[in-house]
C-alpha positions in Angstrom: 20.8 -61.6 5.9 20.4 -61.8 2.2 17.8 -59.8 0.3 15.1 -62.2 -0.9 14.3 -62.2 -4.6 12.2 -64.2 -7.0 11.8 -64.4 -10.7 9.5 -66.5 -12.9 9.1 -67.1 -16.6 6.4 -68.5 -18.8 8.5 -69.3 -21.8 10.4 -67.6 -24.6 9.1 -67.6 -28.2 5.8 -67.2 -30.0 4.0 -64.0 -30.8 3.1 -61.1 -28.7 -0.5 -61.8 -27.5 -3.2 -59.4 -28.5 -4.4 -59.3 -24.9 -1.5 -59.4 -22.4 -3.8 -59.2 -19.3 -4.3 -63.0 -18.7 -0.7 -63.7 -19.1 0.4 -61.0 -16.8 -2.2 -62.1 -14.2 -0.9 -65.7 -14.4 2.7 -64.5 -13.9 1.7 -62.3 -11.0 -0.1 -65.3 -9.4 3.0 -67.4 -9.7 5.1 -64.6 -8.1 2.6 -64.2 -5.3 2.6 -67.9 -4.5 6.4 -68.0 -4.5 6.7 -64.9 -2.4 4.2 -66.2 0.2 6.3 -69.3 0.5 9.4 -67.2 1.1 7.7 -65.0 3.6 5.9 -67.8 5.3 8.9 -69.5 6.8 9.8 -71.5 3.6 13.1 -71.1 1.8 14.1 -70.7 -1.8 13.2 -74.3 -2.7 9.6 -73.9 -1.4 9.3 -70.7 -3.3 10.3 -72.0 -6.7 8.1 -75.0 -6.3 5.1 -72.9 -5.3 5.6 -70.5 -8.2 5.9 -73.2 -10.8 2.8 -75.1 -9.5 0.7 -72.1 -10.2 2.2 -71.8 -13.7 1.7 -75.5 -14.4 -2.0 -75.1 -13.4 -2.5 -72.3 -15.9 -3.7 -73.4 -19.4 -1.8 -70.4 -20.9 1.7 -71.8 -20.7 3.4 -74.9 -22.1 3.6 -76.9 -18.9 1.2 -78.9 -16.9 -2.4 -78.1 -17.9 -1.3 -76.1 -20.9 1.2 -78.6 -22.4 1.5 -79.0 -26.1 0.8 -82.2 -27.9 3.3 -84.7 -29.2 3.1 -86.2 -32.7 0.9 -88.9 -31.3 -1.6 -86.3 -30.0 -0.7 -86.9 -26.3 1.0 -84.9 -23.6 4.4 -85.7 -22.1 5.8 -83.5 -19.4 9.2 -82.9 -18.0 10.3 -81.0 -14.9 13.3 -80.4 -12.6 14.1 -78.6 -9.4 17.5 -77.7 -8.0 18.8 -76.5 -4.6 22.1 -74.6 -4.7 23.6 -75.0 -1.2 23.8 -78.8 -1.5 24.1 -79.0 -5.3 21.0 -81.3 -5.3 18.5 -81.8 -8.0 15.5 -84.0 -8.9 13.8 -84.4 -12.2 11.1 -86.3 -14.1 10.5 -86.9 -17.8 7.8 -88.1 -20.1 5.0 -88.1 -17.4 1.5 -88.1 -18.6 -0.8 -88.0 -15.6 0.8 -86.1 -12.8 -1.0 -82.8 -12.3 2.1 -81.0 -11.1 5.3 -82.5 -12.4 7.4 -80.1 -10.3 6.1 -81.7 -7.1 7.2 -85.1 -8.4 10.6 -83.7 -9.3 11.1 -82.5 -5.8 10.0 -85.9 -4.5 12.7 -87.6 -6.6 15.3 -85.3 -5.1 14.1 -85.7 -1.5 12.6 -89.2 -1.3 14.8 -91.3 -3.6 18.6 -91.8 -4.2 18.1 -90.8 -7.8 18.2 -87.7 -9.9 15.9 -88.4 -12.9 13.0 -90.8 -13.3 11.0 -91.2 -16.5 7.7 -92.5 -17.7 6.0 -95.3 -15.9 8.6 -95.4 -13.1 8.1 -91.7 -12.3 4.4 -92.1 -12.3 4.6 -95.2 -10.1 6.4 -93.0 -7.6 3.7 -90.4 -7.9 1.1 -93.0 -7.0 3.2 -94.3 -4.1 3.4 -90.7 -2.7 -0.3 -90.0 -3.3 0.4 -87.0 -5.6 -2.5 -85.8 -7.6 -3.1 -87.6 -10.9 -5.3 -86.5 -13.7 -6.7 -88.3 -16.8 -4.5 -87.6 -19.8 -7.4 -85.8 -21.4 -7.4 -83.2 -18.6 -4.1 -81.8 -20.0 -5.3 -81.5 -23.6 -7.1 -78.2 -23.5 -9.0 -76.9 -26.6 -6.5 -74.1 -26.9 -3.6 -76.5 -27.5 -5.1 -77.7 -30.7 -4.5 -74.2 -32.2 -1.4 -73.3 -30.2 1.7 -72.1 -32.0 3.7 -70.8 -29.0 6.9 -72.2 -27.7 7.9 -72.1 -24.1 8.3 -73.6 -20.7 7.7 -72.2 -17.2 10.3 -71.7 -14.5 11.3 -69.9 -11.4 14.5 -68.9 -9.5 14.6 -67.7 -5.9 17.0 -66.4 -3.2 15.9 -66.6 0.4 16.9 -64.5 3.4 19.7 -67.1 4.2 21.2 -66.6 0.8 20.2 -70.0 -0.5 19.5 -70.2 -4.2 17.0 -72.6 -6.0 15.6 -73.1 -9.5 12.7 -75.0 -11.0 11.6 -75.6 -14.6 8.6 -77.4 -16.1 7.5 -78.0 -19.6 5.2 -79.8 -22.0 8.0 -80.2 -24.5 7.8 -79.1 -28.2 4.7 -79.3 -30.3 4.7 -82.4 -32.5 7.8 -83.9 -30.8 8.4 -87.6 -31.2 6.9 -89.6 -28.2 9.7 -90.2 -25.7 11.6 -87.0 -26.6 13.2 -85.4 -23.5 14.2 -81.7 -23.7 16.4 -79.5 -21.7 14.2 -78.7 -18.7 14.9 -81.9 -16.6 18.6 -81.9 -17.6 20.7 -80.6 -14.7 23.1 -77.9 -16.1 21.1 -77.5 -19.3 17.6 -76.2 -18.6 17.9 -76.0 -14.8 20.8 -75.4 -12.5 21.6 -74.0 -9.0 24.7 -73.8 -7.0 26.3 -71.4 -4.5 26.9 -68.8 -7.3 23.6 -68.6 -9.1 20.3 -70.2 -10.0 19.2 -70.6 -13.6 16.0 -71.6 -15.5 16.1 -71.7 -19.3 13.6 -71.7 -22.0 13.8 -71.9 -25.8 15.2 -74.4 -28.3 15.6 -77.4 -26.1 18.1 -79.3 -28.1 20.3 -76.3 -28.5 20.0 -75.5 -24.8 21.2 -79.0 -24.0 24.1 -78.8 -26.5 25.1 -75.4 -25.0 24.9 -76.7 -21.4 23.4 -73.3 -21.1 22.4 -73.1 -17.4 25.8 -74.4 -16.2 27.7 -72.2 -18.6 26.2 -69.1 -16.9 27.5 -70.4 -13.5 30.9 -71.3 -15.0 31.4 -67.8 -16.3 30.3 -66.2 -13.1 32.8 -68.4 -11.3 35.5 -67.0 -13.5 34.6 -63.5 -12.4 32.2 -62.4 -15.1 29.3 -60.2 -13.9 26.0 -62.1 -13.8 24.3 -60.0 -16.4 27.2 -60.3 -18.8 27.4 -64.1 -18.3 23.7 -64.6 -19.0 23.8 -62.3 -22.1 26.8 -64.2 -23.5 25.0 -67.5 -23.2 21.8 -66.3 -24.8 23.1 -64.0 -27.5 26.4 -65.8 -28.4 26.4 -69.4 -27.3 22.9 -70.3 -28.2 23.1 -68.2 -31.4 26.3 -69.9 -32.5 24.5 -73.2 -32.3 21.6 -71.9 -34.3 19.1 -71.5 -31.4 17.1 -68.9 -29.6 15.9 -68.7 -26.1 15.9 -67.0 -22.7 17.1 -67.3 -19.2 16.1 -66.1 -15.7 19.1 -66.0 -13.5 19.6 -64.9 -9.9 22.8 -64.5 -8.0 23.9 -64.2 -4.4 23.0 -60.5 -4.4 21.2 -58.0 -6.6 18.3 -58.3 -9.0 17.4 -61.2 -11.4 18.6 -60.9 -15.0 16.3 -62.1 -17.8 17.9 -61.9 -21.2 16.2 -63.4 -24.3 16.7 -63.5 -28.0 13.1 -64.1 -29.1 10.4 -61.6 -29.7 8.5 -62.6 -26.6 9.5 -63.9 -23.1 6.8 -64.0 -20.4 8.5 -63.0 -17.2 8.1 -61.4 -13.8 10.2 -60.5 -10.8 10.0 -59.4 -7.2 12.8 -58.2 -4.9 12.7 -57.4 -1.2 10.0 -54.7 -0.5 9.7 -53.5 -4.1 6.4 -54.0 -6.0 6.3 -57.1 -8.3 6.6 -56.5 -12.0 5.7 -58.5 -15.1 6.7 -58.2 -18.8 6.1 -60.0 -22.0 7.7 -58.2 -24.9 11.0 -56.4 -25.2 
């Protein structure tokens, strides 16, 4: 049996908050939900979905309820989920009313022959599946009107069978053009999982796409590079060479998660086997 493990992130970028308490509590809640899914008979896929749902419902992070506003003053959300053993993924982009885009991303993977649905088509599927919808104004919290943080939310998990899964959800970039799609729903860029590792990325979305960041970690691991070295190289060399910053949470077939970042802040947390969960925000 494999040693279960779970890691979450609440985005890289922005400033260190004056009060870390609410952020740490939200990360801990995401870890707790994911861990309960792992221990309650669910696998890695259930764990990453459960963890990200909690983070989407938090107004503190740039996903779901806390999503930033586009240039048109609206919210457009992207999400993806990936299951390593079968190299499967599902994603949604530019959704405006779905409370938990990560649930819809999983539905795309499991209930349709497609990988990525966007806009009205994605929301029509949410209606068909009776997923919870909210008025667009529900997502526009007062805090977003003064928000200057970057970020995304994500999770990676390894279950007792050794299966790996990843999930990422985002509200995009503040002031983005309507219709812009970032790295989170792009398989191999912001989200990836295979038999070697599971990866969720955060940071400069366009650069993460150009770097094919999540897959690049898996490629380097496949060539024999240690997981931590591969993740560090992608963050500190590949992203930097393209003029970007960001962070990754990465989990392999054994050992602890690695979580490198090149920004001042990355909200993150981890839990492994019987060890107590931990969270961090700064260096």
